[in-house]
C-alpha positions in Angstrom: 14.9 21.9 -30.8 17.3 20.1 -33.2 19.0 17.1 -31.6 22.4 16.0 -32.9 23.4 12.5 -31.7 26.7 10.9 -32.8 29.0 8.0 -31.9 32.7 8.8 -32.0 35.4 6.2 -32.1 38.6 7.7 -30.6 42.2 6.5 -30.7 44.2 5.2 -27.8 44.5 8.8 -26.4 41.1 8.2 -24.9 43.0 7.1 -21.8 44.3 10.6 -21.3 40.8 11.9 -21.7 39.4 9.5 -19.1 42.2 10.4 -16.8 41.7 14.1 -17.1 37.9 13.8 -16.7 38.1 11.7 -13.6 40.9 13.8 -12.0 42.6 10.6 -10.6 44.9 7.9 -12.0 43.1 5.1 -10.3 39.8 4.3 -8.8 39.9 1.5 -6.2 36.6 0.5 -4.6 33.0 0.8 -5.5 31.6 4.0 -6.9 27.9 5.0 -6.7 26.4 8.1 -8.2 22.7 8.9 -7.9 20.6 11.8 -9.1 16.9 12.5 -8.5 15.2 15.6 -10.0 11.5 16.4 -9.8 9.7 19.5 -11.1 5.9 20.2 -10.8 4.4 23.3 -12.4 0.7 24.3 -12.1 -0.7 27.4 -13.8 -4.3 28.5 -13.7 -6.2 31.5 -15.0 -10.0 32.2 -14.6 -11.7 35.2 -16.1 -15.3 36.2 -15.9 -17.0 39.5 -17.0 -20.7 38.9 -16.9 -23.7 38.6 -14.7 -27.3 38.2 -15.9 -27.0 40.8 -18.8 -23.8 41.9 -20.6 -23.9 44.8 -23.2 -20.6 45.7 -24.8 -18.4 43.3 -22.9 -14.6 43.8 -22.9 -12.0 41.5 -24.3 -10.3 38.7 -22.4 -6.7 37.7 -22.9 -4.9 35.0 -20.9 -1.6 33.2 -21.3 0.2 30.5 -19.4 3.9 30.1 -20.2 6.1 27.3 -18.6 9.7 26.4 -19.3 11.3 23.4 -17.4 14.8 22.2 -17.8 16.3 19.2 -15.9 20.0 18.4 -16.6 22.2 15.6 -15.1 25.8 14.7 -15.8 27.7 11.9 -14.1 31.3 10.9 -14.7 33.6 8.4 -13.0 36.8 6.7 -14.0 40.6 6.8 -14.2 43.6 5.0 -15.7 42.7 2.0 -13.6 39.2 1.3 -12.3 38.8 -1.6 -9.8 35.4 -2.1 -8.2 31.8 -1.8 -9.2 30.5 1.4 -10.7 26.8 2.3 -10.4 25.1 5.4 -11.9 21.4 6.1 -11.5 19.3 9.0 -12.8 15.7 9.7 -12.1 14.0 12.8 -13.7 10.4 13.8 -13.5 8.7 16.9 -14.8 4.9 17.6 -14.6 3.2 20.6 -16.1 -0.5 21.5 -15.7 -1.9 24.6 -17.4 -5.6 25.6 -17.3 -7.5 28.7 -18.6 -11.2 29.4 -18.1 -12.8 32.4 -19.7 -16.5 33.4 -19.3 -17.5 36.6 -21.2 -21.2 36.3 -21.4 -24.4 37.2 -19.5 -26.5 34.4 -18.2 -29.6 35.8 -19.9 -28.6 38.3 -22.6 -25.2 39.2 -24.2 -25.1 42.1 -26.7 -21.7 42.9 -28.3 -19.7 40.4 -26.3 -15.9 40.9 -26.1 -13.3 38.7 -27.8 -11.5 35.9 -25.9 -7.9 35.0 -26.5 -6.2 32.1 -24.5 -2.8 30.4 -24.9 -1.0 27.7 -23.0 2.7 27.3 -23.9 4.9 24.6 -22.3 8.5 23.6 -23.0 10.1 20.7 -21.1 13.7 19.4 -21.6 15.2 16.5 -19.7 18.9 15.7 -20.3 21.0 12.9 -18.8 24.7 12.0 -19.5 26.5 9.1 -17.8 30.1 8.2 -18.5 32.2 5.5 -16.7 35.5 3.8 -17.4 39.2 4.0 -18.0 41.9 2.1 -19.8 41.4 -1.0 -17.6 38.1 -1.7 -15.9 37.8 -4.5 -13.3 34.3 -4.8 -11.9 30.7 -4.4 -13.0 29.4 -1.2 -14.5 25.7 -0.4 -14.1 24.0 2.6 -15.7 20.3 3.3 -15.3 18.2 6.3 -16.4 14.5 7.0 -16.0 12.9 10.1 -17.5 9.2 11.0 -17.2 7.5 14.1 -18.6 3.7 14.7 -18.4 2.0 17.8 -19.8 -1.7 18.7 -19.5 -3.2 21.7 -21.1 -6.9 22.8 -21.0 -8.8 25.8 -22.3 -12.5 26.5 -21.7 -14.2 29.5 -23.3 -17.9 30.6 -23.0 -19.3 33.8 -24.6 -23.0 33.8 -23.9 -26.1 32.6 -22.1 -29.7 32.4 -23.3 -29.5 35.1 -26.1 -26.4 36.2 -27.9 -26.4 39.2 -30.3 -23.0 40.0 -32.0 -21.0 37.6 -30.0 -17.2 38.0 -29.7 -14.6 35.9 -31.3 -12.8 33.0 -29.6 -9.2 32.1 -30.1 -7.5 29.3 -28.2 -4.0 27.7 -28.6 -2.3 24.8 -26.8 1.4 24.4 -27.6 3.6 21.7 -26.0 7.2 20.9 -26.8 8.9 17.9 -24.9 12.4 16.6 -25.4 14.0 13.7 -23.6 17.8 13.1 -24.1 19.8 10.1 -22.6 23.4 9.3 -23.2 25.3 6.4 -21.5 28.9 5.4 -22.3 30.9 2.6 -20.7 34.4 2.5 -22.1 37.8 0.8 -21.6 40.7 -0.9 -23.4 40.0 -3.9 -21.3 36.7 -4.5 -19.5 36.5 -7.4 -16.9 33.0 -7.5 -15.5 29.4 -7.0 -16.5 28.2 -3.9 -18.3 24.5 -3.1 -17.9 22.8 -0.1 -19.4 19.1 0.6 -18.9 17.0 3.5 -20.1 13.3 4.3 -19.8 11.7 7.4 -21.3 8.0 8.3 -21.0 6.3 11.4 -22.4 2.6 12.0 -22.2 0.7 15.1 -23.4 -3.0 15.9 -22.9 -4.5 18.9 -24.7 -8.1 20.0 -24.5 -10.0 23.0 -25.9 -13.7 23.6 -25.2 -15.4 26.6 -26.9 -19.1 27.6 -26.4 -20.4 30.4 -28.5 -23.5 30.4 -26.2 -27.1 31.3 -26.9 -29.1 28.3 -25.8 -32.2 30.2 -27.0 -31.0 32.5 -29.8 -27.7 33.5 -31.5 -27.6 36.5 -33.9 -24.2 37.2 -35.6 -22.1 35.0 -33.5 -18.4 35.5 -33.4 -15.8 33.2 -35.0 -14.0 30.4 -33.3 -10.4 29.4 -33.7 -8.7 26.5 -31.9 -5.2 25.0 -32.3 -3.5 22.1 -30.5 0.2 21.8 -31.3 2.4 19.1 -29.8 6.0 18.0 -30.4 7.8 15.1 -28.6 11.4 14.0 -29.1 12.8 11.0 -27.2 16.5 10.2 -27.9 18.7 7.6 -26.4 22.4 6.7 -27.1 24.1 3.8 -25.3 27.7 2.8 -26.1 30.0 0.1 -24.6 33.6 -0.4 -25.7 37.0 1.2 -26.1 37.0 4.7 -27.5 33.2 4.8 -28.0 31.3 7.7 -26.6 27.9 9.3 -27.0 27.7 13.0 -27.6 24.3 14.7 -27.5 
């Protein structure tokens, strides 16, 4: 996901833009906007093909796929803004993915099947806050908190005591997390405090455990392939002043 972040300085016509966006010529009195978004995703797969003895075991294929998108947009203002303006945003996304595959016999495995497992997670958190007008009288407070946590786990076991011609094991964890925050406080004349706060936290845990088996004997064991892939982008743009905006 390619992120384009720019600061644009606009001419005096920004007043008309603020007026049209707010839908009113004047805002008199305090304005409070609050947003809370929470998403929790749990995916689990368990596969088992064997007992004490497995001869010619079948293949196992498992895939967890999660896509989470949280988006917030807050806008307040007018030609004249009198009063305090408060905008708060709280976004939290949690994703847990687990795959457990057991293709082997506890005592003997002959010609065990292949194991293929994949966890795929994509999380996007977007926040946009805009406040102001040509004349601002009062404090402006903008606050955003974004938290994304992703946990991916794969366990594969292909045999017990004796393994002859064990199957192949292929495991992939793929995580993509993007946090975007944009805060703009604008006005030709600003009389009052302007506070902007942003906190972004992204954590990713990935684990792959592959056991070819054969605590006593392995003859012609299968191949093992494991990949952990993780991408995290955290982007923040905060702008205060006349004609200055963040565009993400």
